[in-house]
C-alpha positions in Angstrom: -87.4 -16.1 20.3 -88.9 -16.0 16.8 -92.4 -15.8 18.2 -91.6 -12.8 20.3 -89.8 -11.2 17.3 -92.8 -11.5 15.1 -95.0 -10.1 17.9 -92.7 -7.1 18.2 -92.8 -6.6 14.4 -96.6 -6.9 14.3 -96.8 -4.4 17.2 -94.7 -1.9 15.2 -96.7 -2.3 12.0 -100.3 -2.6 13.2 -100.4 -3.0 16.9 -101.5 -6.6 16.5 -99.1 -8.8 18.5 -101.7 -11.5 19.0 -102.1 -12.4 15.3 -100.6 -15.7 14.0 -98.5 -16.4 11.0 -96.4 -19.2 9.8 -92.7 -18.9 9.0 -91.1 -21.5 6.8 -87.3 -21.6 6.3 -86.0 -23.4 3.2 -82.9 -23.9 1.2 -82.6 -22.6 -2.4 -83.5 -25.9 -4.0 -86.9 -25.9 -2.3 -87.4 -22.2 -2.7 -86.9 -22.5 -6.5 -89.8 -24.9 -6.6 -92.1 -22.6 -4.6 -91.0 -19.6 -6.6 -91.8 -21.4 -9.9 -95.1 -22.8 -8.7 -96.5 -19.7 -7.0 -94.7 -16.7 -8.4 -94.2 -18.2 -11.9 -90.5 -17.1 -11.8 -87.4 -19.3 -12.4 -84.7 -19.4 -9.8 -84.7 -18.8 -6.1 -85.9 -15.7 -4.2 -85.4 -14.4 -0.7 -89.1 -14.2 0.5 -92.5 -15.4 -0.6 -95.6 -14.3 1.3 -99.0 -15.8 1.1 -101.9 -13.8 2.6 -104.4 -16.3 4.0 -106.3 -14.2 6.4 -108.8 -16.0 8.5 -110.2 -15.8 12.0 -112.2 -18.5 13.7 -114.4 -17.6 16.6 -112.3 -17.3 19.7 -109.1 -17.8 17.8 -106.2 -15.4 17.0 -106.3 -13.8 13.6 -104.2 -15.8 11.1 -102.4 -13.6 8.6 -100.7 -16.1 6.3 -97.4 -17.8 5.5 -94.0 -16.5 4.9 -91.3 -18.6 3.2 -87.7 -17.5 3.6 -84.6 -18.8 1.8 -81.8 -19.2 4.3 -79.3 -19.8 1.5 -80.3 -16.4 -0.1 -80.0 -14.7 3.3 -76.5 -16.1 3.7 -75.4 -15.1 0.2 -76.9 -11.6 0.6 -75.4 -11.1 4.0 -72.0 -11.7 2.4 -72.7 -9.5 -0.6 -74.1 -6.5 1.5 -71.8 -7.0 4.5 -74.7 -7.5 6.9 -75.1 -10.0 9.7 -76.8 -13.2 8.7 -79.4 -13.0 11.5 -80.2 -9.4 10.6 -80.7 -10.4 7.0 -83.2 -13.1 8.0 -85.0 -10.7 10.3 -85.2 -8.2 7.4 -86.9 -11.0 5.3 -89.3 -11.7 8.1 -90.2 -8.0 8.3 -90.5 -7.8 4.5 -92.8 -10.8 4.5 -95.0 -9.4 7.2 -95.3 -6.1 5.3 -96.6 -8.1 2.3 -99.2 -9.8 4.5 -100.5 -6.4 5.4 -100.8 -5.4 1.8 -97.5 -3.6 1.2 -96.2 -4.1 -2.3 -92.8 -3.7 -4.0 -93.9 -4.2 -7.6 -92.9 -0.8 -8.8 -90.0 1.5 -7.9 -92.1 4.0 -5.8 -93.8 1.3 -3.7 -90.5 -0.6 -3.4 -88.8 2.5 -2.0 -91.6 3.0 0.5 -91.5 -0.6 1.6 -87.7 -0.6 2.0 -87.9 2.6 4.1 -90.5 1.0 6.3 -88.7 -2.3 6.7 -85.4 -0.5 7.5 -87.1 1.6 10.2 -88.5 -1.5 11.8 -85.2 -3.3 11.7 -83.4 -0.3 13.2 -86.0 -0.2 16.1 -85.6 -3.9 16.6 -81.8 -3.7 16.7 -82.1 -0.9 19.3 -84.3 -2.8 21.7 -83.2 -6.5 21.4 -80.3 -8.8 20.8 -81.0 -10.3 17.4 -78.2 -12.9 17.7 -80.5 -15.1 19.7 -83.5 -15.0 17.3 -82.4 -18.0 15.2 -81.1 -20.2 18.0 -83.8 -22.9 17.6 -82.9 -23.4 13.9 
């Protein structure tokens, strides 16, 4: 289910459902280590994306890695009154947008990115049952 979800998101963003990416789901303890090491920030975060674009002859395009904190998703789903699965899917969308060069480092870019990720989430919710997305976890 996660593979078909990412294919749907890729199709909505760039019409590239055949690209590969790696999703890594962690707890806050592990995410704090990654956040400190790679983003040079203390504490946990919701999503880290690493663009590692490569394509070997005859292979799918590899976009990069997305690391998601499931603990943060659970906390934020309670804070914002959202469904846990939708929160995780939102993080997947957010991470994929980063892999395609979207940035949220300033208020204007952040607003644009939030609008885009919310539009994609709305489309996904309209066309599929997200409750089954995280079943393998």
